[in-house]
C-alpha positions in Angstrom: 5.9 43.1 -93.2 5.7 46.7 -94.5 3.2 47.5 -91.7 5.7 46.1 -89.2 8.5 48.4 -90.5 6.2 51.4 -90.3 5.3 50.7 -86.7 9.0 50.7 -85.7 10.5 53.3 -88.0 11.4 56.7 -86.5 12.4 59.6 -88.7 13.2 63.1 -87.3 10.5 65.6 -88.3 13.1 68.1 -89.6 14.5 65.4 -92.0 11.3 64.0 -93.4 11.6 66.0 -96.6 15.1 64.7 -97.4 14.5 61.0 -96.3 13.5 58.4 -98.9 9.8 58.4 -99.2 7.5 55.6 -98.2 6.3 54.9 -101.7 9.9 54.7 -102.9 10.8 52.2 -100.2 7.8 50.1 -101.1 8.8 50.1 -104.7 12.2 48.8 -103.7 10.6 46.1 -101.5 8.3 44.8 -104.3 10.9 45.0 -106.9 13.4 42.9 -104.9 10.6 40.4 -104.0 9.6 40.1 -107.6 13.2 39.5 -108.8 14.0 37.1 -105.9 17.1 39.2 -105.1 19.3 38.1 -102.2 22.7 39.8 -102.4 22.3 43.6 -101.7 24.4 46.6 -101.0 23.4 50.2 -100.1 25.5 53.4 -100.1 23.9 55.7 -97.5 21.8 54.6 -94.6 20.3 57.6 -92.6 17.2 56.4 -90.8 17.2 52.9 -92.5 13.9 53.2 -94.3 15.3 51.7 -97.5 17.6 49.3 -95.7 14.7 47.9 -93.7 12.6 47.3 -96.7 15.5 45.7 -98.5 16.1 43.2 -95.7 12.4 42.5 -95.3 12.3 41.6 -99.0 15.4 39.4 -99.0 15.6 37.9 -95.6 19.3 38.0 -96.2 22.4 39.9 -95.2 22.4 43.5 -96.4 25.6 45.6 -96.5 25.4 49.4 -95.8 27.8 52.2 -95.3 27.3 55.6 -93.6 29.9 57.6 -91.7 27.3 60.0 -90.4 25.0 57.9 -88.2 25.8 60.2 -85.2 24.2 63.1 -87.1 21.0 61.1 -87.1 21.2 60.2 -83.4 22.0 56.7 -84.6 18.3 56.3 -85.4 19.1 54.1 -88.4 20.8 51.5 -86.2 18.1 51.8 -83.5 15.3 51.4 -86.0 16.9 48.2 -87.4 17.3 46.9 -83.8 13.6 47.6 -83.0 12.5 45.8 -86.2 14.5 42.7 -85.4 16.7 43.0 -88.5 20.1 43.6 -86.7 21.2 40.0 -87.5 20.9 40.7 -91.2 22.7 44.1 -91.2 26.4 44.5 -92.0 27.0 48.1 -91.2 30.2 50.0 -92.1 30.8 53.3 -90.2 32.9 54.7 -93.0 32.8 56.5 -96.4 31.9 54.5 -99.5 35.2 55.4 -101.2 36.9 53.3 -98.5 34.4 50.5 -98.1 33.6 49.8 -101.8 37.3 49.2 -102.9 37.6 46.8 -99.9 34.6 44.8 -101.0 36.0 44.7 -104.5 39.3 43.3 -103.2 37.3 40.7 -101.4 35.8 39.8 -104.8 32.3 40.3 -103.4 29.4 40.4 -106.0 25.9 41.8 -105.7 22.6 41.5 -107.5 21.2 44.9 -106.3 23.0 48.1 -105.3 21.2 51.2 -104.1 23.1 54.5 -104.5 22.0 57.2 -102.1 25.1 58.5 -100.3 27.1 61.5 -101.3 25.1 63.7 -103.6 27.9 65.6 -105.2 28.6 64.7 -108.8 32.1 63.3 -108.1 30.8 61.3 -105.1 28.0 59.7 -107.1 30.3 58.9 -110.0 32.8 57.2 -107.7 30.0 55.2 -106.1 28.8 54.2 -109.6 32.3 53.2 -110.7 32.8 50.8 -107.8 29.2 49.6 -107.8 29.7 48.6 -111.4 32.7 46.5 -110.5 30.7 44.8 -107.7 27.6 44.2 -109.7 26.9 40.8 -111.3 25.9 40.7 -114.9 22.1 40.9 -114.9 22.2 42.9 -111.6 20.5 46.2 -110.9 21.6 49.7 -109.8 19.1 52.0 -108.4 19.8 55.8 -108.1 17.9 58.1 -105.7 17.4 61.9 -106.0 17.2 62.0 -109.8 16.0 65.6 -109.5 19.6 66.7 -108.8 21.8 67.8 -111.6 24.7 65.8 -110.2 22.7 62.5 -110.4 21.3 63.4 -113.8 24.9 63.9 -115.2 26.0 60.5 -113.9 23.0 58.9 -115.5 23.7 60.8 -118.7 27.3 59.4 -118.7 25.9 55.9 -118.3 23.4 56.4 -121.1 26.0 57.8 -123.5 29.0 55.8 -122.6 27.9 52.5 -121.1 26.1 50.3 -123.6 26.4 47.4 -121.2 23.6 49.0 -119.2 19.9 49.4 -120.0 17.5 51.8 -118.4 14.3 50.5 -116.9 11.3 52.8 -116.4 9.9 53.1 -112.8 6.6 54.7 -111.7 8.5 57.1 -109.4 10.1 60.2 -110.7 12.9 60.4 -108.1 14.3 56.9 -108.8 16.3 55.6 -111.8 16.8 51.9 -112.3 19.5 50.5 -114.6 20.4 46.8 -115.3 23.9 45.5 -116.2 23.2 43.5 -119.4 26.7 42.8 -120.7 30.4 43.5 -120.3 32.1 46.9 -120.8 33.7 46.7 -124.2 35.1 50.3 -124.4 38.7 50.7 -125.5 41.1 53.0 -123.6 40.3 56.0 -125.8 36.5 55.8 -125.6 34.6 59.0 -124.7 31.1 60.3 -125.6 30.0 63.8 -124.5 27.3 63.4 -121.9 26.4 66.9 -120.7 22.7 67.6 -120.8 20.1 70.2 -119.7 17.6 67.6 -118.4 15.7 68.8 -115.3 17.9 71.9 -114.9 14.7 73.9 -114.2 13.5 71.4 -111.6 16.9 71.3 -109.9 17.0 75.1 -109.6 13.4 75.3 -108.2 14.1 72.7 -105.6 17.4 74.4 -104.6 15.4 77.6 -104.2 12.8 75.9 -102.1 15.4 74.2 -99.8 17.5 77.4 -99.0 16.9 80.8 -97.6 13.8 82.1 -95.8 10.5 80.1 -95.9 8.2 82.5 -97.7 4.4 82.2 -98.4 5.3 81.5 -102.1 7.6 78.7 -101.1 4.9 77.2 -98.9 2.5 77.2 -101.8 5.0 75.6 -104.2 5.7 72.9 -101.5 2.0 72.1 -101.3 1.8 71.8 -105.1 4.9 69.7 -105.2 3.5 67.2 -102.7 0.4 66.7 -104.8 2.4 65.8 -107.8 3.3 62.0 -107.8 
C-alpha cells in the first residue's frame, strides 16, 4: 500500500523540504495499523502525504482541513483522487479555528489527531485546545515540526500543566506523540510556568538556513542535516 501511495504522490520540488517526510508518514501508517485506529482527524493537508498514509492504514473516513489548497495547485486533492482514496476523505476548505469548534458542537470524537497546520504558537495552541476536546480518552495526538520554538512551547505547556497526557517516545526527532490517559482535573486557578530553552539553538539554525541567500556554508549545513536521522 505504501508503494501504491508513492507511485501516485506528487509534491512540488520547491516544497519538498517543508513537506512531511516519507519516513514520518510511514511511522504514522504503522502506528495507526498497530493500534487499529479508525477515527482520525488532521489539521493541515498540503500535498496529502500524511493524509494518504492515514487513510491507507485505517480504510476509514479521514477528516482534514486546509484553506490553502490553491497555494499547492490543489495537488493534495488531486493526489488523493489518483490514489483512489477520495471516498474516504472529508475535506474542509477552511481554517481549523472554524472547523474544530463545529466538530465539537457535533459531539464528534476521535482516536488520533495529527496537528500540522498553523505553525505560530497561538495557532498550535488553539489547535491543541480543540483537539483535546475532540479526543477520546486513550486517544493520541501527534505534533509535527517539533524543531520549532512555537511547537516546543505548546509541548512544554502540556508537559507542565496537563497531567492527563503522557508523552510517548518516537524514533523520529520531528514528531512528538502524546496520549490522553485521563480527565483534566485542574481547577480554575491552575497554572504552571512552562517556558523553556529546549531546542532554541536548533530553531535559530533552521531559521537561518531557510531565510536569506543560499550560501556555500548553508549548502554544507543542509547536507549534514540530511545525514542526521
